[in-house]
MARTI-954699 format. One record per atom (N, C-alpha, C): residue in one letter; atom name; y, z, x. Coordinates in nm, 3 decimals. Layout:
! residues N
r_a_y_z_x
A_CA_Y_Z_X
...
! end
This chain:
! residues 207
r_a_y_z_x
X_N_17.318_-9.179_11.491
X_CA_17.206_-9.150_11.401
X_C_17.213_-9.008_11.351
X_N_17.255_-8.916_11.444
X_CA_17.265_-8.774_11.405
X_C_17.373_-8.753_11.301
X_N_17.481_-8.832_11.307
X_CA_17.587_-8.819_11.206
X_C_17.536_-8.856_11.067
X_N_17.452_-8.959_11.061
X_CA_17.395_-9.001_10.932
X_C_17.306_-8.891_10.875
X_N_17.224_-8.829_10.963
X_CA_17.136_-8.721_10.917
X_C_17.218_-8.603_10.870
X_N_17.326_-8.572_10.938
X_CA_17.411_-8.460_10.896
X_C_17.472_-8.488_10.759
X_N_17.513_-8.613_10.736
X_CA_17.573_-8.648_10.606
X_C_17.471_-8.637_10.494
X_N_17.348_-8.682_10.523
X_CA_17.243_-8.672_10.421
X_C_17.211_-8.528_10.390
X_N_17.209_-8.443_10.494
X_CA_17.178_-8.302_10.472
X_C_17.288_-8.236_10.391
X_N_17.414_-8.275_10.415
X_CA_17.524_-8.217_10.337
X_C_17.516_-8.257_10.192
X_N_17.475_-8.384_10.167
X_CA_17.462_-8.426_10.028
X_C_17.352_-8.348_9.957
X_N_17.238_-8.328_10.026
X_CA_17.128_-8.250_9.967
X_C_17.171_-8.106_9.943
X_N_17.252_-8.049_10.036
X_CA_17.298_-7.911_10.020
X_C_17.391_-7.900_9.901
X_N_17.469_-8.005_9.878
X_CA_17.558_-8.001_9.763
X_C_17.479_-8.006_9.632
X_N_17.367_-8.074_9.634
X_CA_17.286_-8.081_9.513
X_C_17.203_-7.955_9.493
X_N_17.149_-7.900_9.607
X_CA_17.058_-7.784_9.598
X_C_17.119_-7.668_9.673
X_N_17.154_-7.555_9.613
X_CA_17.213_-7.439_9.685
X_C_17.119_-7.384_9.791
X_N_16.992_-7.380_9.765
X_CA_16.899_-7.325_9.865
X_C_16.896_-7.413_9.989
X_N_16.909_-7.542_9.971
X_CA_16.913_-7.632_10.087
X_C_17.036_-7.606_10.170
X_N_17.149_-7.569_10.102
X_CA_17.273_-7.539_10.177
X_C_17.255_-7.416_10.262
X_N_17.187_-7.315_10.208
X_CA_17.164_-7.191_10.285
X_C_17.076_-7.220_10.406
X_N_16.973_-7.301_10.388
X_CA_16.885_-7.333_10.501
X_C_16.959_-7.413_10.607
X_N_17.051_-7.501_10.559
X_CA_17.127_-7.580_10.656
X_C_17.220_-7.490_10.739
X_N_17.281_-7.392_10.674
X_CA_17.368_-7.299_10.748
X_C_17.288_-7.218_10.848
X_N_17.166_-7.176_10.806
X_CA_17.081_-7.102_10.901
X_C_17.045_-7.189_11.022
X_N_17.019_-7.316_10.996
X_CA_16.986_-7.406_11.109
X_C_17.103_-7.417_11.207
X_N_17.225_-7.428_11.150
X_CA_17.343_-7.437_11.239
X_C_17.360_-7.309_11.319
X_N_17.336_-7.195_11.253
X_CA_17.350_-7.067_11.325
X_C_17.244_-7.055_11.434
X_N_17.121_-7.098_11.404
X_CA_17.017_-7.092_11.507
X_C_17.050_-7.181_11.627
X_N_17.107_-7.301_11.595
X_CA_17.143_-7.390_11.706
X_C_17.251_-7.329_11.795
X_N_17.354_-7.265_11.730
X_CA_17.460_-7.203_11.811
X_C_17.404_-7.091_11.896
X_N_17.314_-7.009_11.835
X_CA_17.255_-6.899_11.911
X_C_17.171_-6.950_12.026
X_N_17.097_-7.057_11.999
X_CA_17.015_-7.115_12.105
X_C_17.102_-7.168_12.221
X_N_17.211_-7.234_12.183
X_CA_17.301_-7.287_12.286
X_C_17.365_-7.174_12.367
X_N_17.399_-7.065_12.297
X_CA_17.461_-6.951_12.367
X_C_17.364_-6.889_12.466
X_N_17.239_-6.867_12.420
X_CA_17.141_-6.809_12.513
X_C_17.111_-6.903_12.629
X_N_17.107_-7.032_12.603
X_CA_17.081_-7.127_12.712
X_C_17.195_-7.126_12.815
X_N_17.322_-7.115_12.766
X_CA_17.435_-7.108_12.860
X_C_17.432_-6.981_12.942
X_N_17.401_-6.865_12.875
X_CA_17.394_-6.740_12.949
X_C_17.283_-6.743_13.052
X_N_17.170_-6.803_13.018
X_CA_17.059_-6.810_13.112
X_C_17.096_-6.898_13.233
X_N_17.162_-7.012_13.205
X_CA_17.204_-7.099_13.317
X_C_17.305_-7.028_13.408
X_N_17.399_-6.950_13.345
X_CA_17.497_-6.876_13.426
X_C_17.430_-6.770_13.511
X_N_17.330_-6.700_13.454
X_CA_17.258_-6.597_13.530
X_C_17.181_-6.659_13.646
X_N_17.119_-6.774_13.622
X_CA_17.047_-6.841_13.730
X_C_17.142_-6.882_13.842
X_N_17.261_-6.934_13.805
X_CA_17.357_-6.975_13.909
X_C_17.404_-6.856_13.990
X_N_17.429_-6.741_13.923
X_CA_17.471_-6.620_13.996
X_C_17.361_-6.572_14.089
X_N_17.235_-6.576_14.042
X_CA_17.123_-6.533_14.127
X_C_17.108_-6.624_14.249
X_N_17.121_-6.753_14.229
X_CA_17.108_-6.846_14.342
X_C_17.220_-6.822_14.444
X_N_17.342_-6.799_14.393
X_CA_17.453_-6.775_14.486
X_C_17.434_-6.645_14.563
X_N_17.384_-6.539_14.494
X_CA_17.361_-6.411_14.561
X_C_17.251_-6.422_14.666
X_N_17.143_-6.493_14.634
X_CA_17.035_-6.508_14.731
X_C_17.082_-6.591_14.851
X_N_17.164_-6.695_14.823
X_CA_17.215_-6.774_14.935
X_C_17.305_-6.692_15.028
X_N_17.387_-6.606_14.966
X_CA_17.474_-6.521_15.049
X_C_17.394_-6.416_15.126
X_N_17.287_-6.362_15.061
X_CA_17.207_-6.257_15.123
X_C_17.130_-6.310_15.242
X_N_17.072_-6.428_15.231
X_CA_16.989_-6.483_15.338
X_C_17.064_-6.583_15.426
X_N_17.194_-6.582_15.417
X_CA_17.272_-6.673_15.504
X_C_17.260_-6.625_15.648
X_N_17.252_-6.716_15.749
X_CA_17.240_-6.673_15.891
X_C_17.362_-6.599_15.942
X_N_17.477_-6.622_15.886
X_CA_17.599_-6.552_15.932
X_C_17.694_-6.544_15.814
X_N_17.782_-6.447_15.818
X_CA_17.883_-6.428_15.715
X_C_18.018_-6.417_15.783
X_N_18.123_-6.476_15.732
X_CA_18.255_-6.465_15.795
X_C_18.308_-6.323_15.788
X_N_18.354_-6.273_15.901
X_CA_18.411_-6.138_15.908
X_C_18.550_-6.138_15.848
X_N_18.604_-6.022_15.811
X_CA_18.739_-6.017_15.752
X_C_18.846_-6.069_15.846
X_N_18.830_-6.049_15.980
X_CA_18.933_-6.094_16.074
X_C_18.921_-6.240_16.110
X_N_18.833_-6.317_16.049
X_CA_18.822_-6.459_16.076
X_C_18.716_-6.494_16.177
X_N_18.655_-6.394_16.244
X_CA_18.551_-6.422_16.342
X_C_18.416_-6.427_16.275
X_N_18.324_-6.497_16.333
X_CA_18.190_-6.510_16.277
X_C_18.108_-6.387_16.309
X_N_18.055_-6.325_16.203
X_CA_17.969_-6.209_16.225
X_C_17.827_-6.255_16.249
X_N_17.754_-6.187_16.333
X_CA_17.616_-6.230_16.362
X_C_17.526_-6.219_16.242
X_N_17.422_-6.299_16.240
X_CA_17.327_-6.300_16.130
X_C_17.233_-6.183_16.135
X_N_17.130_-6.184_16.052
X_CA_17.036_-6.071_16.048
X_C_16.962_-6.051_16.178
X_N_16.937_-6.159_16.255
X_CA_16.861_-6.147_16.379
X_C_16.951_-6.141_16.501
X_N_17.081_-6.111_16.479
X_CA_17.171_-6.113_16.595
X_C_17.146_-5.997_16.687
X_N_17.103_-5.881_16.637
X_CA_17.082_-5.764_16.721
X_C_16.958_-5.773_16.806
X_N_16.868_-5.869_16.778
X_CA_16.743_-5.880_16.853
X_C_16.757_-5.993_16.951
X_N_16.754_-5.965_17.080
X_CA_16.767_-6.075_17.178
X_C_16.648_-6.168_17.170
X_N_16.677_-6.296_17.176
X_CA_16.572_-6.398_17.166
X_C_16.504_-6.417_17.299
X_N_16.377_-6.444_17.294
X_CA_16.299_-6.473_17.414
X_C_16.321_-6.617_17.454
X_N_16.278_-6.658_17.574
X_CA_16.291_-6.800_17.611
X_C_16.228_-6.894_17.513
X_N_16.124_-6.851_17.443
X_CA_16.058_-6.938_17.347
X_C_16.122_-6.931_17.211
X_N_16.233_-6.855_17.194
X_CA_16.301_-6.846_17.066
X_C_16.249_-6.733_16.979
X_N_16.156_-6.648_17.023
X_CA_16.102_-6.538_16.944
X_C_16.181_-6.413_16.968
X_N_16.186_-6.321_16.871
X_CA_16.255_-6.192_16.895
X_C_16.184_-6.110_17.000
X_N_16.256_-6.006_17.045
X_CA_16.204_-5.929_17.158
X_C_16.077_-5.853_17.122
X_N_16.071_-5.804_16.994
X_CA_15.952_-5.725_16.958
X_C_15.828_-5.813_16.940
X_N_15.843_-5.949_16.931
X_CA_15.728_-6.035_16.912
X_C_15.673_-6.088_17.043
X_N_15.739_-6.058_17.155
X_CA_15.687_-6.106_17.283
X_C_15.654_-5.987_17.371
X_N_15.573_-6.007_17.468
X_CA_15.531_-5.902_17.559
X_C_15.617_-5.909_17.684
X_N_15.685_-5.799_17.707
X_CA_15.773_-5.796_17.824
X_C_15.689_-5.762_17.946
X_N_15.702_-5.848_18.045
X_CA_15.627_-5.829_18.169
X_C_15.724_-5.796_18.279
X_N_15.702_-5.685_18.347
X_CA_15.789_-5.642_18.456
X_C_15.726_-5.691_18.586
X_N_15.793_-5.778_18.660
X_CA_15.731_-5.825_18.785
X_C_15.725_-5.713_18.886
X_N_15.615_-5.712_18.958
X_CA_15.599_-5.612_19.061
X_C_15.686_-5.647_19.180
X_N_15.756_-5.545_19.228
X_CA_15.846_-5.568_19.341
X_C_15.765_-5.569_19.469
X_N_15.785_-5.671_19.546
X_CA_15.715_-5.684_19.673
X_C_15.803_-5.629_19.783
X_N_15.750_-5.546_19.868
X_CA_15.833_-5.489_19.974
X_C_15.882_-5.597_20.068
X_N_16.008_-5.586_20.102
X_CA_16.066_-5.685_20.194
X_C_16.005_-5.669_20.331
X_N_15.974_-5.782_20.390
X_CA_15.914_-5.780_20.524
X_C_16.018_-5.738_20.625
X_N_15.983_-5.636_20.702
X_CA_16.074_-5.584_20.803
X_C_16.044_-5.650_20.935
X_N_16.144_-5.681_21.005
X_CA_16.128_-5.747_21.135
X_C_16.098_-5.642_21.240
X_N_15.991_-5.664_21.316
X_CA_15.952_-5.567_21.419
X_C_16.024_-5.591_21.550
X_N_16.072_-5.711_21.566
X_CA_16.140_-5.742_21.692
X_C_16.289_-5.723_21.674
X_N_16.349_-5.647_21.762
X_CA_16.493_-5.624_21.754
X_C_16.564_-5.745_21.811
X_N_16.674_-5.776_21.747
X_CA_16.752_-5.892_21.792
X_C_16.814_-5.860_21.925
X_N_16.801_-5.956_22.016
X_CA_16.856_-5.936_22.150
X_C_17.008_-5.939_22.143
X_N_17.072_-5.845_22.209
X_CA_17.220_-5.844_22.204
X_C_17.276_-5.967_22.273
X_N_17.371_-6.024_22.207
X_CA_17.436_-6.142_22.264
X_C_17.539_-6.099_22.365
X_N_17.537_-6.156_22.481
X_CA_17.634_-6.115_22.584
X_C_17.774_-6.150_22.541
X_N_17.862_-6.056_22.566
X_CA_18.002_-6.078_22.531
X_C_18.061_-6.183_22.622
X_N_18.130_-6.274_22.558
X_CA_18.191_-6.381_22.636
X_C_18.309_-6.326_22.715
X_N_18.312_-6.364_22.840
X_CA_18.420_-6.317_22.924
X_C_18.550_-6.385_22.886
X_N_18.655_-6.308_22.880
X_CA_18.783_-6.369_22.843
X_C_18.827_-6.468_22.949
X_N_18.864_-6.582_22.902
X_CA_18.911_-6.686_22.993
X_C_19.061_-6.672_23.013
X_N_19.097_-6.681_23.134
X_CA_19.239_-6.666_23.167
X_C_19.313_-6.792_23.126
X_N_19.408_-6.773_23.039
X_CA_19.487_-6.886_22.993
X_C_19.585_-6.927_23.102
X_N_19.591_-7.056_23.117
X_CA_19.683_-7.108_23.218
X_C_19.826_-7.097_23.167
X_N_19.903_-7.020_23.240
X_CA_20.043_-7.002_23.201
X_C_20.123_-7.122_23.248
X_N_20.194_-7.183_23.155
X_CA_20.271_-7.301_23.197
X_C_20.382_-7.262_23.294
X_N_20.394_-7.342_23.395
X_CA_20.499_-7.315_23.493
X_C_20.635_-7.347_23.433
X_N_20.730_-7.260_23.456
X_CA_20.863_-7.286_23.400
X_C_20.923_-7.413_23.461
X_N_20.982_-7.489_23.372
X_CA_21.042_-7.614_23.418
X_C_21.161_-7.583_23.509
X_N_21.157_-7.643_23.622
X_CA_21.265_-7.620_23.719
X_C_21.384_-7.707_23.683
X_N_21.494_-7.641_23.657
X_CA_21.615_-7.714_23.623
X_C_21.673_-7.778_23.748
X_N_21.727_-7.894_23.733
X_CA_21.786_-7.959_23.850
X_C_21.902_-7.875_23.903
X_N_21.918_-7.873_24.033
X_CA_22.027_-7.793_24.089
X_C_22.162_-7.842_24.039
X_N_22.251_-7.749_24.015
X_CA_22.382_-7.790_23.963
X_C_22.456_-7.876_24.063
X_N_22.521_-7.975_24.008
X_CA_22.598_-8.067_24.093
X_C_22.724_-7.995_24.142
X_N_22.749_-8.002_24.269
X_CA_22.867_-7.932_24.320
X_C_22.995_-7.987_24.260
X_N_23.088_-7.896_24.235
X_CA_23.215_-7.937_24.176
X_C_23.293_-8.023_24.275
X_N_23.368_-8.121_24.225
X_CA_23.446_-8.205_24.316
X_C_23.547_-8.121_24.397
X_N_23.566_-8.159_24.518
X_CA_23.659_-8.089_24.608
X_C_23.797_-8.150_24.591
X_N_23.895_-8.065_24.566
X_CA_24.033_-8.112_24.555
X_C_24.093_-8.120_24.697
X_N_24.142_-8.238_24.731
X_CA_24.192_-8.261_24.866
X_C_24.304_-8.365_24.859
X_N_24.398_-8.355_24.951
X_CA_24.506_-8.453_24.958
X_C_24.454_-8.581_25.020
X_N_24.521_-8.690_24.989
X_CA_24.476_-8.819_25.040
X_C_24.479_-8.823_25.193
X_N_24.575_-8.759_25.252
X_CA_24.586_-8.761_25.399
X_C_24.480_-8.677_25.464
X_N_24.419_-8.581_25.391
X_CA_24.320_-8.491_25.449
X_C_24.176_-8.542_25.432
X_N_24.156_-8.656_25.377
X_CA_24.021_-8.709_25.362
X_C_23.960_-8.738_25.498
X_N_23.827_-8.723_25.510
X_CA_23.764_-8.763_25.636
X_C_23.790_-8.910_25.665
X_N_23.783_-8.945_25.793
X_CA_23.820_-9.080_25.834
X_C_23.733_-9.185_25.766
X_N_23.600_-9.159_25.760
X_CA_23.512_-9.257_25.697
X_C_23.540_-9.270_25.548
X_N_23.566_-9.156_25.481
X_CA_23.596_-9.159_25.337
X_C_23.731_-9.223_25.313
X_N_23.826_-9.192_25.401
X_CA_23.959_-9.251_25.384
X_C_23.954_-9.402_25.400
X_N_23.865_-9.453_25.483
X_CA_23.854_-9.598_25.501
X_C_23.797_-9.666_25.376
X_N_23.717_-9.592_25.297
X_CA_23.658_-9.651_25.175
X_C_23.751_-9.640_25.055
X_N_23.859_-9.567_25.067
X_CA_23.952_-9.550_24.955
X_C_24.021_-9.684_24.929
X_N_24.016_-9.734_24.803
X_CA_24.076_-9.865_24.776
X_C_24.229_-9.860_24.786
X_N_24.286_-9.973_24.822
X_CA_24.430_-9.980_24.833
X_C_24.497_-9.993_24.698
X_N_24.591_-9.906_24.669
X_CA_24.663_-9.905_24.542
X_C_24.812_-9.898_24.573
X_N_24.887_-9.982_24.508
X_CA_25.033_-9.982_24.527
X_C_25.097_-9.924_24.402
X_N_25.153_-9.802_24.412
X_CA_25.220_-9.737_24.301
X_C_25.368_-9.780_24.300
X_N_25.418_-9.809_24.181
X_CA_25.558_-9.849_24.169
X_C_25.638_-9.760_24.073
X_N_25.573_-9.699_23.976
X_CA_25.645_-9.616_23.877
X_C_25.564_-9.492_23.848
X_N_25.636_-9.380_23.829
X_CA_25.572_-9.251_23.796
X_C_25.654_-9.186_23.686
X_N_25.593_-9.162_23.573
X_CA_25.659_-9.097_23.459
X_C_25.583_-8.970_23.425
X_N_25.654_-8.858_23.434
X_CA_25.592_-8.729_23.401
X_C_25.667_-8.667_23.285
X_N_25.591_-8.605_23.190
X_CA_25.651_-8.538_23.075
X_C_25.560_-8.423_23.033
X_N_25.622_-8.327_22.963
X_CA_25.540_-8.218_22.909
X_C_25.440_-8.270_22.805
X_N_25.476_-8.376_22.739
X_CA_25.385_-8.440_22.643
X_C_25.289_-8.530_22.719
X_N_25.157_-8.505_22.705
X_CA_25.056_-8.581_22.780
X_C_25.058_-8.728_22.740
X_N_25.093_-8.758_22.616
X_CA_25.092_-8.897_22.573
X_C_25.203_-8.978_22.638
X_N_25.306_-8.910_22.687
X_CA_25.418_-8.983_22.749
X_C_25.401_-9.001_22.900
X_N_25.304_-8.936_22.958
X_CA_25.283_-8.949_23.102
X_C_25.224_-9.086_23.134
X_N_25.270_-9.147_23.242
X_CA_25.222_-9.281_23.279
X_C_25.260_-9.312_23.422
X_N_25.189_-9.408_23.480
X_CA_25.220_-9.463_23.612
X_C_25.203_-9.613_23.605
X_N_25.263_-9.681_23.700
X_CA_25.244_-9.825_23.715
X_C_25.188_-9.846_23.854
X_N_25.065_-9.897_23.859
X_CA_24.997_-9.921_23.987
X_C_24.938_-10.060_23.984
X_N_24.962_-10.134_24.092
X_CA_24.914_-10.272_24.103
X_C_24.961_-10.356_23.984
X_N_25.078_-10.324_23.935
X_CA_25.136_-10.401_23.825
X_C_25.080_-10.363_23.689
X_N_25.001_-10.255_23.676
X_CA_24.943_-10.213_23.547
X_C_25.002_-10.078_23.507
X_N_25.032_-10.064_23.378
X_CA_25.076_-9.935_23.325
X_C_24.953_-9.856_23.283
X_N_24.935_-9.738_23.342
X_CA_24.815_-9.658_23.322
X_C_24.852_-9.519_23.275
X_N_24.757_-9.457_23.197
X_CA_24.774_-9.319_23.150
X_C_24.655_-9.238_23.198
X_N_24.658_-9.108_23.168
X_CA_24.548_-9.020_23.207
X_C_24.419_-9.066_23.138
X_N_24.309_-9.074_23.215
X_CA_24.181_-9.120_23.164
X_C_24.153_-9.266_23.192
X_N_24.256_-9.343_23.229
X_CA_24.234_-9.485_23.261
X_C_24.173_-9.499_23.401
X_N_24.124_-9.620_23.430
X_CA_24.062_-9.648_23.560
X_C_24.133_-9.766_23.626
X_N_24.136_-9.760_23.759
X_CA_24.192_-9.869_23.838
X_C_24.112_-9.880_23.968
X_N_24.048_-9.994_23.988
X_CA_23.968_-10.023_24.108
X_C_23.861_-9.915_24.133
X_N_23.796_-9.870_24.026
X_CA_23.690_-9.772_24.036
X_C_23.736_-9.629_24.042
X_N_23.867_-9.606_24.039
X_CA_23.922_-9.471_24.045
X_C_23.965_-9.429_23.904
X_N_23.929_-9.307_23.867
X_CA_23.968_-9.255_23.736
X_C_24.090_-9.165_23.753
X_N_24.189_-9.186_23.668
X_CA_24.309_-9.104_23.673
X_C_24.280_-8.975_23.598
X_N_24.266_-8.864_23.674
X_CA_24.235_-8.735_23.613
X_C_24.360_-8.670_23.555
X_N_24.467_-8.675_23.626
X_CA_24.589_-8.610_23.580
X_C_24.709_-8.674_23.644
X_N_24.818_-8.677_23.569
X_CA_24.949_-8.720_23.621
X_C_25.034_-8.594_23.628
X_N_25.056_-8.548_23.747
X_CA_25.129_-8.424_23.767
X_C_25.275_-8.453_23.800
X_N_25.350_-8.344_23.809
X_CA_25.493_-8.357_23.843
X_C_25.511_-8.404_23.987
X_N_25.413_-8.371_24.073
X_CA_25.424_-8.409_24.215
X_C_25.360_-8.543_24.244
X_N_25.277_-8.594_24.156
X_CA_25.211_-8.721_24.183
X_C_25.101_-8.750_24.083
X_N_24.981_-8.788_24.132
X_CA_24.869_-8.824_24.047
X_C_24.742_-8.776_24.114
X_N_24.643_-8.735_24.033
X_CA_24.513_-8.689_24.082
X_C_24.408_-8.791_24.040
X_N_24.332_-8.841_24.142
X_CA_24.232_-8.944_24.119
X_C_24.094_-8.891_24.153
X_N_23.990_-8.942_24.083
X_CA_23.851_-8.908_24.111
X_C_23.794_-9.016_24.201
X_N_23.751_-8.972_24.322
X_CA_23.695_-9.068_24.418
X_C_23.575_-9.003_24.483
X_N_23.455_-9.062_24.461
X_CA_23.328_-9.009_24.510
X_C_23.315_-8.862_24.467
X_N_23.303_-8.768_24.559
X_CA_23.291_-8.628_24.520
X_C_23.421_-8.553_24.551
X_N_23.534_-8.621_24.534
X_CA_23.662_-8.560_24.567
X_C_23.758_-8.578_24.450
X_N_23.848_-8.483_24.445
X_CA_23.965_-8.495_24.358
X_C_24.084_-8.520_24.454
X_N_24.123_-8.643_24.459
X_CA_24.223_-8.684_24.559
X_C_24.360_-8.675_24.497
X_N_24.449_-8.598_24.558
X_CA_24.586_-8.584_24.511
X_C_24.675_-8.678_24.592
X_N_24.742_-8.767_24.521
X_CA_24.831_-8.863_24.587
X_C_24.974_-8.822_24.551
X_N_25.052_-8.770_24.645
X_CA_25.190_-8.728_24.612
X_C_25.283_-8.848_24.600
X_N_25.393_-8.825_24.533
X_CA_25.489_-8.933_24.511
X_C_25.565_-8.966_24.638
X_N_25.609_-8.865_24.706
X_CA_25.704_-8.884_24.816
X_C_25.640_-8.963_24.928
X_N_25.517_-8.929_24.962
X_CA_25.457_-8.990_25.081
X_C_25.399_-9.128_25.052
X_N_25.351_-9.152_24.930
X_CA_25.277_-9.276_24.905
X_C_25.342_-9.365_24.799
X_N_25.462_-9.334_24.756
X_CA_25.530_-9.420_24.658
X_C_25.622_-9.515_24.731
! end
């Protein structure tokens, strides 16, 4: 509709010069009005932004930390009021009650004698076997000595080659025969372990 009115006004201005001048003045007034309205709106927006920044509760500090608001310096009371709006009441200090009765000294506990553990008594060392010849054994011990028939005696500097043949068995050092342990095969005979004796059986007398 406004376009139609503008066209009609232009036609009238073309017919009447004075109407053209009035039309130009109207356009100029409208532009001026629009300019002042824009400036006024911009000024209002700047004022609103400034007031919002001024009355903001906090403003960001340059280092990124939050700066306190206008009431940050005033400590708040328990009810949320600033310190100057509340009445500070200092409680009266009550003297501490002193005890009139002295504490009775506690008797020192007598040191208890710790029971010292008795040293464990080691069993007496077992006596070393007595080395004795077969013929020198006591009569009772000699009667308990088992009968052994030796047939071969091999002696060598190499322990693995030493051997005897007794009761038809080939035996080496460490072997047993009829409860007797062969302790050593010597150049003169053989040494046997019997009860608490080291019995030496020579070759010449008992072979």
